[in-house]
PDB file of N, H, CA, C and O in Angstrom:
ATOM      1  N   UNK A   1      -9.212  -2.311 -15.851  1.00  0.00           N
ATOM      2  CA  UNK A   1      -8.857  -1.310 -14.853  1.00  0.00           C
ATOM      3  C   UNK A   1      -8.128  -2.006 -13.704  1.00  0.00           C
ATOM      4  O   UNK A   1      -8.401  -3.162 -13.381  1.00  0.00           O
ATOM      5  N   UNK A   2      -7.217  -1.289 -13.111  1.00  0.00           N
ATOM      6  H   UNK A   2      -6.996  -0.349 -13.374  1.00  0.00           H
ATOM      7  CA  UNK A   2      -6.426  -1.833 -12.007  1.00  0.00           C
ATOM      8  C   UNK A   2      -7.307  -2.073 -10.779  1.00  0.00           C
ATOM      9  O   UNK A   2      -8.403  -1.525 -10.663  1.00  0.00           O
ATOM     10  N   UNK A   3      -6.808  -2.895  -9.879  1.00  0.00           N
ATOM     11  H   UNK A   3      -5.918  -3.341  -9.973  1.00  0.00           H
ATOM     12  CA  UNK A   3      -7.523  -3.183  -8.647  1.00  0.00           C
ATOM     13  C   UNK A   3      -7.584  -1.935  -7.766  1.00  0.00           C
ATOM     14  O   UNK A   3      -6.667  -1.115  -7.806  1.00  0.00           O
ATOM     15  N   UNK A   4      -8.644  -1.774  -6.971  1.00  0.00           N
ATOM     16  H   UNK A   4      -9.389  -2.440  -6.938  1.00  0.00           H
ATOM     17  CA  UNK A   4      -8.754  -0.621  -6.086  1.00  0.00           C
ATOM     18  C   UNK A   4      -7.689  -0.653  -4.995  1.00  0.00           C
ATOM     19  O   UNK A   4      -7.231  -1.717  -4.579  1.00  0.00           O
ATOM     20  N   UNK A   5      -7.306   0.538  -4.545  1.00  0.00           N
ATOM     21  H   UNK A   5      -7.678   1.403  -4.883  1.00  0.00           H
ATOM     22  CA  UNK A   5      -6.280   0.652  -3.516  1.00  0.00           C
ATOM     23  C   UNK A   5      -6.667   1.778  -2.570  1.00  0.00           C
ATOM     24  O   UNK A   5      -6.547   2.948  -2.932  1.00  0.00           O
ATOM     25  N   UNK A   6      -7.119   1.460  -1.388  1.00  0.00           N
ATOM     26  H   UNK A   6      -7.216   0.509  -1.093  1.00  0.00           H
ATOM     27  CA  UNK A   6      -7.448   2.477  -0.394  1.00  0.00           C
ATOM     28  C   UNK A   6      -8.793   3.139  -0.644  1.00  0.00           C
ATOM     29  O   UNK A   6      -9.557   2.736  -1.521  1.00  0.00           O
ATOM     30  N   UNK A   7      -9.057   4.160   0.149  1.00  0.00           N
ATOM     31  H   UNK A   7      -8.437   4.487   0.861  1.00  0.00           H
ATOM     32  CA  UNK A   7     -10.326   4.889   0.069  1.00  0.00           C
ATOM     33  C   UNK A   7     -10.068   6.389  -0.050  1.00  0.00           C
ATOM     34  O   UNK A   7      -9.075   6.903   0.467  1.00  0.00           O
ATOM     35  N   UNK A   8     -10.960   7.074  -0.728  1.00  0.00           N
ATOM     36  H   UNK A   8     -11.766   6.658  -1.148  1.00  0.00           H
ATOM     37  CA  UNK A   8     -10.888   8.526  -0.881  1.00  0.00           C
ATOM     38  C   UNK A   8     -11.131   9.184   0.476  1.00  0.00           C
ATOM     39  O   UNK A   8     -12.051   8.800   1.198  1.00  0.00           O
ATOM     40  N   UNK A   9     -10.308  10.172   0.821  1.00  0.00           N
ATOM     41  H   UNK A   9      -9.561  10.484   0.235  1.00  0.00           H
ATOM     42  CA  UNK A   9     -10.490  10.881   2.086  1.00  0.00           C
ATOM     43  C   UNK A   9     -11.734  11.756   2.053  1.00  0.00           C
ATOM     44  O   UNK A   9     -12.296  12.075   3.101  1.00  0.00           O
ATOM     45  N   UNK A  10     -12.164  12.142   0.877  1.00  0.00           N
ATOM     46  H   UNK A  10     -11.707  11.884   0.025  1.00  0.00           H
ATOM     47  CA  UNK A  10     -13.290  13.062   0.745  1.00  0.00           C
ATOM     48  C   UNK A  10     -14.647  12.350   0.766  1.00  0.00           C
ATOM     49  O   UNK A  10     -15.539  12.725   1.528  1.00  0.00           O
ATOM     50  N   UNK A  11     -14.797  11.319  -0.078  1.00  0.00           N
ATOM     51  H   UNK A  11     -14.073  11.015  -0.697  1.00  0.00           H
ATOM     52  CA  UNK A  11     -16.117  10.686  -0.194  1.00  0.00           C
ATOM     53  C   UNK A  11     -16.150   9.228   0.264  1.00  0.00           C
ATOM     54  O   UNK A  11     -17.229   8.659   0.426  1.00  0.00           O
ATOM     55  N   UNK A  12     -14.976   8.613   0.474  1.00  0.00           N
ATOM     56  H   UNK A  12     -14.099   9.075   0.342  1.00  0.00           H
ATOM     57  CA  UNK A  12     -14.940   7.243   0.968  1.00  0.00           C
ATOM     58  C   UNK A  12     -14.972   6.160  -0.093  1.00  0.00           C
ATOM     59  O   UNK A  12     -14.910   4.975   0.235  1.00  0.00           O
ATOM     60  N   UNK A  13     -15.070   6.546  -1.367  1.00  0.00           N
ATOM     61  H   UNK A  13     -15.120   7.509  -1.633  1.00  0.00           H
ATOM     62  CA  UNK A  13     -15.070   5.555  -2.442  1.00  0.00           C
ATOM     63  C   UNK A  13     -13.666   4.995  -2.652  1.00  0.00           C
ATOM     64  O   UNK A  13     -12.686   5.549  -2.153  1.00  0.00           O
ATOM     65  N   UNK A  14     -13.579   3.910  -3.381  1.00  0.00           N
ATOM     66  H   UNK A  14     -14.375   3.459  -3.786  1.00  0.00           H
ATOM     67  CA  UNK A  14     -12.290   3.268  -3.644  1.00  0.00           C
ATOM     68  C   UNK A  14     -11.440   4.103  -4.594  1.00  0.00           C
ATOM     69  O   UNK A  14     -11.952   4.804  -5.467  1.00  0.00           O
ATOM     70  N   UNK A  15     -10.117   4.005  -4.399  1.00  0.00           N
ATOM     71  H   UNK A  15      -9.701   3.435  -3.690  1.00  0.00           H
ATOM     72  CA  UNK A  15      -9.162   4.684  -5.275  1.00  0.00           C
ATOM     73  C   UNK A  15      -8.598   3.693  -6.273  1.00  0.00           C
ATOM     74  O   UNK A  15      -8.362   2.531  -5.942  1.00  0.00           O
ATOM     75  N   UNK A  16      -8.383   4.153  -7.489  1.00  0.00           N
ATOM     76  H   UNK A  16      -8.574   5.097  -7.758  1.00  0.00           H
ATOM     77  CA  UNK A  16      -7.812   3.327  -8.550  1.00  0.00           C
ATOM     78  C   UNK A  16      -6.562   3.995  -9.088  1.00  0.00           C
ATOM     79  O   UNK A  16      -6.467   5.223  -9.111  1.00  0.00           O
ATOM     80  N   UNK A  17      -5.597   3.185  -9.525  1.00  0.00           N
ATOM     81  H   UNK A  17      -5.675   2.188  -9.507  1.00  0.00           H
ATOM     82  CA  UNK A  17      -4.365   3.711 -10.106  1.00  0.00           C
ATOM     83  C   UNK A  17      -4.703   4.546 -11.337  1.00  0.00           C
ATOM     84  O   UNK A  17      -5.558   4.173 -12.141  1.00  0.00           O
ATOM     85  N   UNK A  18      -4.018   5.684 -11.471  1.00  0.00           N
ATOM     86  H   UNK A  18      -3.324   5.987 -10.818  1.00  0.00           H
ATOM     87  CA  UNK A  18      -4.227   6.571 -12.615  1.00  0.00           C
ATOM     88  C   UNK A  18      -3.106   6.361 -13.614  1.00  0.00           C
ATOM     89  O   UNK A  18      -1.971   6.094 -13.218  1.00  0.00           O
ATOM     90  N   UNK A  19      -3.398   6.476 -14.891  1.00  0.00           N
ATOM     91  H   UNK A  19      -4.320   6.692 -15.213  1.00  0.00           H
ATOM     92  CA  UNK A  19      -2.404   6.227 -15.936  1.00  0.00           C
ATOM     93  C   UNK A  19      -1.223   7.201 -15.853  1.00  0.00           C
ATOM     94  O   UNK A  19      -0.116   6.857 -16.267  1.00  0.00           O
ATOM     95  N   UNK A  20      -1.443   8.406 -15.327  1.00  0.00           N
ATOM     96  H   UNK A  20      -2.343   8.686 -14.991  1.00  0.00           H
ATOM     97  CA  UNK A  20      -0.384   9.409 -15.207  1.00  0.00           C
ATOM     98  C   UNK A  20       0.356   9.303 -13.877  1.00  0.00           C
ATOM     99  O   UNK A  20       1.211  10.138 -13.582  1.00  0.00           O
ATOM    100  N   UNK A  21       0.046   8.307 -13.084  1.00  0.00           N
ATOM    101  H   UNK A  21      -0.649   7.629 -13.324  1.00  0.00           H
ATOM    102  CA  UNK A  21       0.690   8.114 -11.789  1.00  0.00           C
ATOM    103  C   UNK A  21      -0.241   8.501 -10.655  1.00  0.00           C
ATOM    104  O   UNK A  21      -1.171   9.287 -10.837  1.00  0.00           O
ATOM    105  N   UNK A  22       0.015   7.948  -9.503  1.00  0.00           N
ATOM    106  H   UNK A  22       0.770   7.309  -9.356  1.00  0.00           H
ATOM    107  CA  UNK A  22      -0.824   8.214  -8.348  1.00  0.00           C
ATOM    108  C   UNK A  22      -2.137   7.453  -8.429  1.00  0.00           C
ATOM    109  O   UNK A  22      -2.253   6.451  -9.134  1.00  0.00           O
ATOM    110  N   UNK A  23      -3.122   7.951  -7.694  1.00  0.00           N
ATOM    111  H   UNK A  23      -3.028   8.766  -7.121  1.00  0.00           H
ATOM    112  CA  UNK A  23      -4.418   7.289  -7.611  1.00  0.00           C
ATOM    113  C   UNK A  23      -5.523   8.309  -7.782  1.00  0.00           C
ATOM    114  O   UNK A  23      -5.332   9.495  -7.514  1.00  0.00           O
ATOM    115  N   UNK A  24      -6.686   7.842  -8.233  1.00  0.00           N
ATOM    116  H   UNK A  24      -6.840   6.878  -8.451  1.00  0.00           H
ATOM    117  CA  UNK A  24      -7.813   8.725  -8.483  1.00  0.00           C
ATOM    118  C   UNK A  24      -9.091   8.105  -7.957  1.00  0.00           C
ATOM    119  O   UNK A  24      -9.313   6.900  -8.079  1.00  0.00           O
ATOM    120  N   UNK A  25      -9.933   8.953  -7.367  1.00  0.00           N
ATOM    121  H   UNK A  25      -9.752   9.932  -7.268  1.00  0.00           H
ATOM    122  CA  UNK A  25     -11.275   8.546  -6.980  1.00  0.00           C
ATOM    123  C   UNK A  25     -12.184   8.763  -8.185  1.00  0.00           C
ATOM    124  O   UNK A  25     -12.296   9.883  -8.683  1.00  0.00           O
ATOM    125  N   UNK A  26     -12.826   7.711  -8.652  1.00  0.00           N
ATOM    126  H   UNK A  26     -12.735   6.801  -8.248  1.00  0.00           H
ATOM    127  CA  UNK A  26     -13.699   7.831  -9.817  1.00  0.00           C
ATOM    128  C   UNK A  26     -15.031   8.488  -9.472  1.00  0.00           C
ATOM    129  O   UNK A  26     -15.764   8.907 -10.369  1.00  0.00           O
ATOM    130  N   UNK A  27     -15.351   8.582  -8.193  1.00  0.00           N
ATOM    131  H   UNK A  27     -14.756   8.241  -7.465  1.00  0.00           H
ATOM    132  CA  UNK A  27     -16.603   9.188  -7.771  1.00  0.00           C
ATOM    133  C   UNK A  27     -16.514  10.720  -7.767  1.00  0.00           C
ATOM    134  O   UNK A  27     -17.384  11.389  -8.325  1.00  0.00           O
ATOM    135  N   UNK A  28     -15.473  11.277  -7.143  1.00  0.00           N
ATOM    136  H   UNK A  28     -14.766  10.733  -6.690  1.00  0.00           H
ATOM    137  CA  UNK A  28     -15.367  12.741  -7.030  1.00  0.00           C
ATOM    138  C   UNK A  28     -14.168  13.312  -7.782  1.00  0.00           C
ATOM    139  O   UNK A  28     -13.914  14.514  -7.705  1.00  0.00           O
ATOM    140  N   UNK A  29     -13.429  12.476  -8.508  1.00  0.00           N
ATOM    141  H   UNK A  29     -13.635  11.499  -8.571  1.00  0.00           H
ATOM    142  CA  UNK A  29     -12.301  12.885  -9.358  1.00  0.00           C
ATOM    143  C   UNK A  29     -11.113  13.481  -8.608  1.00  0.00           C
ATOM    144  O   UNK A  29     -10.289  14.167  -9.213  1.00  0.00           O
ATOM    145  N   UNK A  30     -11.011  13.235  -7.313  1.00  0.00           N
ATOM    146  H   UNK A  30     -11.681  12.678  -6.822  1.00  0.00           H
ATOM    147  CA  UNK A  30      -9.825  13.699  -6.587  1.00  0.00           C
ATOM    148  C   UNK A  30      -8.649  12.802  -6.916  1.00  0.00           C
ATOM    149  O   UNK A  30      -8.807  11.601  -7.132  1.00  0.00           O
ATOM    150  N   UNK A  31      -7.451  13.406  -6.950  1.00  0.00           N
ATOM    151  H   UNK A  31      -7.322  14.382  -6.774  1.00  0.00           H
ATOM    152  CA  UNK A  31      -6.230  12.662  -7.240  1.00  0.00           C
ATOM    153  C   UNK A  31      -5.372  12.616  -5.983  1.00  0.00           C
ATOM    154  O   UNK A  31      -5.343  13.569  -5.205  1.00  0.00           O
ATOM    155  N   UNK A  32      -4.678  11.508  -5.793  1.00  0.00           N
ATOM    156  H   UNK A  32      -4.702  10.734  -6.425  1.00  0.00           H
ATOM    157  CA  UNK A  32      -3.776  11.315  -4.665  1.00  0.00           C
ATOM    158  C   UNK A  32      -2.455  10.788  -5.180  1.00  0.00           C
ATOM    159  O   UNK A  32      -2.417   9.996  -6.121  1.00  0.00           O
ATOM    160  N   UNK A  33      -1.357  11.234  -4.552  1.00  0.00           N
ATOM    161  H   UNK A  33      -1.388  11.877  -3.787  1.00  0.00           H
ATOM    162  CA  UNK A  33      -0.050  10.689  -4.892  1.00  0.00           C
ATOM    163  C   UNK A  33       0.211   9.477  -4.010  1.00  0.00           C
ATOM    164  O   UNK A  33      -0.473   9.273  -3.007  1.00  0.00           O
ATOM    165  N   UNK A  34       1.183   8.690  -4.379  1.00  0.00           N
ATOM    166  H   UNK A  34       1.738   8.856  -5.194  1.00  0.00           H
ATOM    167  CA  UNK A  34       1.501   7.498  -3.587  1.00  0.00           C
ATOM    168  C   UNK A  34       1.906   7.853  -2.152  1.00  0.00           C
ATOM    169  O   UNK A  34       1.470   7.174  -1.222  1.00  0.00           O
ATOM    170  N   UNK A  35       2.732   8.904  -1.936  1.00  0.00           N
ATOM    171  H   UNK A  35       3.085   9.455  -2.691  1.00  0.00           H
ATOM    172  CA  UNK A  35       3.053   9.271  -0.541  1.00  0.00           C
ATOM    173  C   UNK A  35       1.818   9.670   0.274  1.00  0.00           C
ATOM    174  O   UNK A  35       1.775   9.428   1.480  1.00  0.00           O
ATOM    175  N   UNK A  36       0.812  10.281  -0.371  1.00  0.00           N
ATOM    176  H   UNK A  36       0.848  10.478  -1.351  1.00  0.00           H
ATOM    177  CA  UNK A  36      -0.437  10.618   0.333  1.00  0.00           C
ATOM    178  C   UNK A  36      -1.090   9.367   0.895  1.00  0.00           C
ATOM    179  O   UNK A  36      -1.540   9.357   2.041  1.00  0.00           O
ATOM    180  N   UNK A  37      -1.141   8.323   0.101  1.00  0.00           N
ATOM    181  H   UNK A  37      -0.775   8.331  -0.830  1.00  0.00           H
ATOM    182  CA  UNK A  37      -1.781   7.068   0.495  1.00  0.00           C
ATOM    183  C   UNK A  37      -0.970   6.375   1.588  1.00  0.00           C
ATOM    184  O   UNK A  37      -1.533   5.893   2.571  1.00  0.00           O
ATOM    185  N   UNK A  38       0.347   6.325   1.417  1.00  0.00           N
ATOM    186  H   UNK A  38       0.805   6.716   0.619  1.00  0.00           H
ATOM    187  CA  UNK A  38       1.209   5.644   2.388  1.00  0.00           C
ATOM    188  C   UNK A  38       1.190   6.336   3.737  1.00  0.00           C
ATOM    189  O   UNK A  38       1.234   5.659   4.764  1.00  0.00           O
ATOM    190  N   UNK A  39       1.126   7.664   3.773  1.00  0.00           N
ATOM    191  H   UNK A  39       1.091   8.214   2.938  1.00  0.00           H
ATOM    192  CA  UNK A  39       1.128   8.381   5.044  1.00  0.00           C
ATOM    193  C   UNK A  39      -0.176   8.156   5.804  1.00  0.00           C
ATOM    194  O   UNK A  39      -0.185   8.204   7.034  1.00  0.00           O
ATOM    195  N   UNK A  40      -1.276   7.912   5.095  1.00  0.00           N
ATOM    196  H   UNK A  40      -1.269   7.873   4.095  1.00  0.00           H
ATOM    197  CA  UNK A  40      -2.554   7.632   5.759  1.00  0.00           C
ATOM    198  C   UNK A  40      -2.571   6.250   6.369  1.00  0.00           C
ATOM    199  O   UNK A  40      -3.268   6.013   7.356  1.00  0.00           O
ATOM    200  N   UNK A  41      -1.809   5.333   5.794  1.00  0.00           N
ATOM    201  H   UNK A  41      -1.243   5.525   4.992  1.00  0.00           H
ATOM    202  CA  UNK A  41      -1.823   3.944   6.256  1.00  0.00           C
ATOM    203  C   UNK A  41      -1.072   3.760   7.570  1.00  0.00           C
ATOM    204  O   UNK A  41      -1.296   2.774   8.272  1.00  0.00           O
ATOM    205  N   UNK A  42      -0.191   4.687   7.910  1.00  0.00           N
ATOM    206  H   UNK A  42      -0.009   5.488   7.340  1.00  0.00           H
ATOM    207  CA  UNK A  42       0.595   4.536   9.137  1.00  0.00           C
ATOM    208  C   UNK A  42      -0.084   5.154  10.320  1.00  0.00           C
ATOM    209  O   UNK A  42       0.449   5.112  11.429  1.00  0.00           O
TER     210      UNK A  42
END
């Protein structure tokens, strides 16, 4: 599995790259796109 990247906005768990693109929280199954993650970092 890929290295974790960022934290879920909903539950705070780590996000992992998803095979279909973007990122997914394995704890609550929320999906995030790359722009979602980048906009939170600024």
